[in-house]
NUKE-665531 format. One line per field, with one value per residue (C-alpha): residue in one letter; chain; x, y, z. Coordinates in steps of 0.1 Angstrom, whole numbers, always signed. Example, Ala and Ser with C-alpha at 12.3 -4.5 7.8 and 13.67 -1.06 7.14 Angstrom:
// residues 2
res: c(A;S)
chain: c(A;A)
px: c(+123;+137)
py: c(-45;-11)
pz: c(+78;+71)
// end
This chain:
// residues 415
res: c(X;X;X;X;X;X;X;X;X;X;X;X;X;X;X;X;X;X;X;X;X;X;X;X;X;X;X;X;X;X;X;X;X;X;X;X;X;X;X;X;X;X;X;X;X;X;X;X;X;X;X;X;X;X;X;X;X;X;X;X;X;X;X;X;X;X;X;X;X;X;X;X;X;X;X;X;X;X;X;X;X;X;X;X;X;X;X;X;X;X;X;X;X;X;X;X;X;X;X;X;X;X;X;X;X;X;X;X;X;X;X;X;X;X;X;X;X;X;X;X;X;X;X;X;X;X;X;X;X;X;X;X;X;X;X;X;X;X;X;X;X;X;X;X;X;X;X;X;X;X;X;X;X;X;X;X;X;X;X;X;X;X;X;X;X;X;X;X;X;X;X;X;X;X;X;X;X;X;X;X;X;X;X;X;X;X;X;X;X;X;X;X;X;X;X;X;X;X;X;X;X;X;X;X;X;X;X;X;X;X;X;X;X;X;X;X;X;X;X;X;X;X;X;X;X;X;X;X;X;X;X;X;X;X;X;X;X;X;X;X;X;X;X;X;X;X;X;X;X;X;X;X;X;X;X;X;X;X;X;X;X;X;X;X;X;X;X;X;X;X;X;X;X;X;X;X;X;X;X;X;X;X;X;X;X;X;X;X;X;X;X;X;X;X;X;X;X;X;X;X;X;X;X;X;X;X;X;X;X;X;X;X;X;X;X;X;X;X;X;X;X;X;X;X;X;X;X;X;X;X;X;X;X;X;X;X;X;X;X;X;X;X;X;X;X;X;X;X;X;X;X;X;X;X;X;X;X;X;X;X;X;X;X;X;X;X;X;X;X;X;X;X;X;X;X;X;X;X;X;X;X;X;X;X;X;X;X;X;X;X;X;X;X;X;X;X;X;X;X;X;X;X;X;X;X;X;X;X;X;X;X;X;X;X;X)
chain: c(A;A;A;A;A;A;A;A;A;A;A;A;A;A;A;A;A;A;A;A;A;A;A;A;A;A;A;A;A;A;A;A;A;A;A;A;A;A;A;A;A;A;A;A;A;A;A;A;A;A;A;A;A;A;A;A;A;A;A;A;A;A;A;A;A;A;A;A;A;A;A;A;A;A;A;A;A;A;A;A;A;A;A;A;A;A;A;A;A;A;A;A;A;A;A;A;A;A;A;A;A;A;A;A;A;A;A;A;A;A;A;A;A;A;A;A;A;A;A;A;A;A;A;A;A;A;A;A;A;A;A;A;A;A;A;A;A;A;A;A;A;A;A;A;A;A;A;A;A;A;A;A;A;A;A;A;A;A;A;A;A;A;A;A;A;A;A;A;A;A;A;A;A;A;A;A;A;A;A;A;A;A;A;A;A;A;A;A;A;A;A;A;A;A;A;A;A;A;A;A;A;A;A;A;A;A;A;A;A;A;A;A;A;A;A;A;A;A;A;A;A;A;A;A;A;A;A;A;A;A;A;A;A;A;A;A;A;A;A;A;A;A;A;A;A;A;A;A;A;A;A;A;A;A;A;A;A;A;A;A;A;A;A;A;A;A;A;A;A;A;A;A;A;A;A;A;A;A;A;A;A;A;A;A;A;A;A;A;A;A;A;A;A;A;A;A;A;A;A;A;A;A;A;A;A;A;A;A;A;A;A;A;A;A;A;A;A;A;A;A;A;A;A;A;A;A;A;A;A;A;A;A;A;A;A;A;A;A;A;A;A;A;A;A;A;A;A;A;A;A;A;A;A;A;A;A;A;A;A;A;A;A;A;A;A;A;A;A;A;A;A;A;A;A;A;A;A;A;A;A;A;A;A;A;A;A;A;A;A;A;A;A;A;A;A;A;A;A;A;A;A;A;A;A;A;A;A;A;A;A;A;A;A;A;A)
px: c(+225;+190;+162;+127;+105;+68;+57;+22;+33;+35;+70;+77;+85;+121;+129;+152;+162;+192;+207;+206;+238;+239;+241;+205;+193;+205;+188;+156;+132;+135;+107;+105;+101;+74;+56;+57;+37;+10;+11;+8;-29;-42;-60;-30;-10;+25;+53;+70;+94;+124;+110;+119;+90;+81;+65;+99;+119;+137;+119;+126;+163;+165;+146;+170;+200;+187;+183;+217;+234;+218;+225;+261;+274;+253;+264;+291;+265;+247;+278;+296;+319;+346;+338;+352;+327;+323;+354;+336;+311;+339;+357;+326;+320;+356;+354;+319;+329;+359;+334;+326;+362;+359;+394;+381;+401;+388;+412;+396;+360;+339;+304;+279;+242;+230;+247;+229;+252;+281;+270;+268;+303;+316;+300;+315;+350;+352;+329;+334;+307;+306;+325;+313;+304;+301;+271;+246;+212;+191;+209;+201;+179;+195;+230;+216;+200;+232;+255;+232;+236;+273;+265;+277;+270;+265;+276;+259;+262;+234;+223;+213;+201;+235;+238;+261;+275;+311;+322;+306;+326;+356;+333;+315;+349;+359;+327;+332;+367;+355;+327;+347;+383;+390;+384;+353;+357;+347;+326;+295;+282;+257;+268;+244;+206;+208;+184;+163;+171;+174;+204;+236;+270;+287;+322;+337;+322;+334;+369;+366;+353;+383;+407;+391;+393;+430;+435;+416;+431;+396;+383;+352;+324;+309;+275;+263;+233;+216;+245;+234;+199;+206;+178;+194;+229;+263;+280;+303;+334;+331;+349;+370;+387;+403;+413;+412;+435;+411;+376;+353;+328;+295;+273;+244;+223;+191;+181;+192;+186;+164;+165;+156;+190;+206;+239;+259;+296;+324;+354;+381;+419;+434;+449;+413;+399;+410;+392;+360;+363;+368;+338;+316;+327;+313;+280;+272;+303;+295;+268;+245;+264;+235;+224;+260;+261;+228;+238;+271;+254;+230;+258;+282;+255;+252;+216;+220;+229;+197;+176;+190;+185;+148;+145;+159;+131;+104;+116;+121;+85;+73;+95;+81;+46;+51;+66;+37;+11;+28;+25;-12;-25;-3;-10;+9;+40;+50;+83;+102;+135;+140;+163;+184;+180;+175;+142;+132;+118;+122;+92;+85;+50;+38;+35;+17;+19;+42;+47;+52;+18;+2;+11;-20;-43;-25;-32;-68;-67;-51;-17;+17;+51;+81;+82;+113;+124;+134;+163;+179;+204;+198;+160;+166;+148;+126;+93;+80;+96;+87;+103;+83;+93;+83;+97;+72;+38;+27;+19;-19;-15;+12;-12;-40;-17;-3;-39;-49;-20;-28;-64;-53;-27;-52;-77;-50;-39;-74;-84)
py: c(-276;-272;-269;-280;-271;-274;-242;-255;-284;-281;-276;-292;-268;-268;-278;-250;-266;-286;-256;-233;-227;-244;-210;-201;-226;-202;-172;-160;-132;-101;-105;-67;-63;-90;-73;-40;-56;-64;-31;-10;-14;+21;+11;-7;+12;+0;+0;-27;-10;+11;+39;+76;+100;+108;+140;+154;+144;+175;+176;+213;+208;+177;+194;+223;+200;+180;+212;+225;+192;+190;+226;+228;+193;+180;+148;+142;+135;+110;+91;+61;+70;+56;+26;+43;+71;+108;+126;+157;+136;+114;+146;+159;+126;+123;+157;+151;+118;+134;+150;+116;+104;+81;+79;+86;+99;+100;+72;+48;+57;+36;+47;+19;+14;+19;+3;-30;-33;-27;-57;-78;-68;-77;-112;-115;-105;-123;-152;-188;-214;-225;-196;-182;-145;-133;-110;-101;-118;-101;-83;-65;-87;-73;-85;-120;-120;-107;-132;-162;-158;-166;-196;-180;-195;-175;-176;-150;-132;-118;-81;-64;-28;-15;-35;-64;-82;-81;-104;-133;-127;-149;-178;-174;-173;-205;-222;-211;-225;-258;-261;-252;-257;-221;-187;-166;-140;-109;-94;-75;-47;-19;+4;+33;+29;-8;-22;-38;-35;+3;+0;+21;+5;+25;+38;+12;-17;-2;+0;-35;-48;-32;-49;-83;-79;-73;-102;-126;-110;-104;-77;-56;-45;-14;-6;+29;+39;+59;+76;+111;+106;+112;+127;+128;+122;+128;+112;+83;+77;+49;+16;+24;+52;+26;+1;+18;-8;-36;-19;-17;+12;+15;+46;+57;+86;+65;+76;+113;+123;+98;+61;+63;+78;+45;+59;+43;+40;+18;+32;+6;+2;+12;-23;-36;-10;-26;-59;-40;-21;-54;-69;-39;-38;-73;-62;-29;-11;+20;+37;+59;+89;+113;+104;+110;+144;+154;+143;+161;+194;+192;+185;+211;+238;+230;+218;+184;+195;+216;+189;+163;+186;+189;+151;+147;+170;+152;+117;+125;+136;+104;+82;+99;+95;+58;+54;+72;+52;+19;+28;+37;+9;-22;-50;-56;-77;-59;-41;-20;-2;+36;+43;+75;+78;+59;+47;+16;+5;-32;-44;-76;-90;-113;-150;-169;-145;-156;-125;-145;-162;-131;-111;-124;-112;-78;-74;-82;-51;-32;-28;-44;-49;-72;-103;-107;-141;-125;-108;-139;-154;-190;-183;-192;-164;-134;-153;-126;-97;-73;-44;-12;+17;+52;+74;+68;+75;+109;+110;+106;+75;+61;+64;+47;+19;+12;+12;-14;-36;-32;-43;-73;-83;-81;-102;-128;-129;-131;-160)
pz: c(-538;-550;-525;-534;-505;-505;-488;-483;-460;-422;-410;-376;-348;-336;-300;-290;-257;-269;-286;-255;-235;-201;-184;-195;-169;-142;-158;-142;-150;-127;-101;-100;-138;-138;-109;-128;-156;-132;-113;-144;-140;-131;-100;-84;-58;-63;-38;-58;-82;-73;-93;-89;-88;-124;-114;-104;-135;-147;-180;-189;-181;-203;-231;-231;-229;-259;-280;-270;-278;-312;-320;-307;-312;-340;-357;-330;-304;-327;-338;-324;-296;-273;-252;-221;-223;-231;-217;-203;-184;-169;-159;-141;-123;-112;-96;-81;-65;-48;-24;-11;-11;-42;-58;-93;-123;-158;-168;-143;-149;-174;-184;-186;-196;-160;-130;-140;-169;-145;-125;-157;-168;-134;-138;-173;-162;-129;-125;-138;-134;-98;-84;-51;-43;-8;-1;+25;+30;+18;-11;-43;-66;-98;-87;-80;-115;-132;-116;-119;-156;-152;-129;-97;-63;-31;+5;+25;+58;+79;+80;+112;+119;+108;+76;+68;+98;+87;+115;+96;+64;+73;+81;+48;+31;+47;+36;+1;+0;+16;-10;-41;-33;-42;-27;-35;-62;-43;-15;-27;-5;-6;+22;+18;+22;+13;-13;+1;+38;+40;+63;+63;+71;+99;+95;+119;+99;+66;+80;+94;+60;+43;+68;+62;+25;+28;+52;+29;-3;-18;-40;-29;-52;-36;-51;-43;-64;-35;-18;-28;-15;+22;+43;+76;+92;+78;+47;+56;+36;+10;+15;-16;+3;+25;-1;-35;-51;-45;-48;-77;-71;-89;-94;-115;-126;-125;-91;-93;-129;-147;-151;-188;-198;-187;-175;-148;-141;-128;-109;-108;-105;-138;-143;-146;-170;-202;-192;-186;-218;-237;-220;-228;-264;-268;-253;-268;-280;-259;-239;-259;-271;-271;-236;-223;-240;-225;-190;-193;-203;-174;-150;-163;-161;-124;-127;-111;-75;-69;-85;-61;-32;-42;-45;-10;+4;-16;-7;+30;+32;+15;+37;+68;+55;+50;+85;+101;+81;+91;+127;+123;+101;+105;+130;+162;+157;+125;+123;+98;+92;+94;+65;+65;+28;-5;-19;+2;+35;+46;+66;+85;+91;+119;+114;+99;+70;+42;+20;-12;-7;+7;-25;-43;-14;-14;-51;-45;-22;-52;-37;-45;-30;-36;-14;+7;-6;-39;-22;-8;-32;-20;-14;+23;+40;+38;+42;+66;+49;+20;+3;+1;-22;-9;-37;-64;-49;-36;+2;+0;-21;+2;+32;+13;+1;+35;+49;+23;+32;+69;+62;+43;+69;+98;+78;+73;+109;+123;+101)
// end
């Protein structure tokens, strides 16, 4: 077939809409990633992102590990590798997680590109269009975004000062069955230092949630990116210790080492591993080989544990600074959580302030946060709430940012 195109003529633009998959209609941009574009302005104090403190990244340790890996492992560390992940790193993680009671063995650990990819793989493996997921309200924005892409629907249960109100799970289950004619796919829970609410699920509720999961014959997705960042209190056994055969446990180095390495992991029953491996092969073949080798070297030399201990000291100081500043500068009628660890503080402001609408006024004061509504899967709450990150900014900047927010809130209330 001979083509005779006049390259000088105007070629009409293609309307891409009819060619896109239906699931793209459920895809949304990450509100946090969009906010970060705005808050990269140097004069903005940002409490918006879940960013670790860059001034405490272990730069020397990573530099030494990179040199060691190149010198000692050479081309192997730059080659394609197994989808399941680098064996020595899986060995280390399996041993390290035993401290917390996670039933991990190298054979049931899959390394992922951050725990965000783990959430996406769960959506790919489990969720059909119209399936329901049971989760808290609020819940992690990244999970909502990942599963919206697979056309999930959500039934939610409330959170109180102790996290997910597990007594409500059975009612949410019944609503999902009534709405779809089939049971929900799983329960999603963040038991330690919840993002965004900052709550920690007590032992009794973890045990009760496990019992309910067995009664309803449901899997549990236990997302634990912050568990090592505890500033007070004692570690609580993970939910997966009670029902290992029906729990998918997620972890990550993003909050303890660096987010730029993009290394997370899934611990799951062995019967599921091949499904996740197949799903990951279709996405990216495997997590970056070099990053895995670097992380393994840092861990095996015993450098991660003292680094995390230092982070806990730094972040505790920053959390305490934010709590004190809120008490000093915010208007009466405001309230906030007191998290035992993690990176976030969940704050509520007085009516008539709507935190989504108020965001523009906050930015005019050169300070940013994430409006609460973004953490509600059905966008049915959070109008008086906001998520504040305390790990990123140094203490003096935290005080100034909270003061600016307080000034803007008082102006809004007094109008």
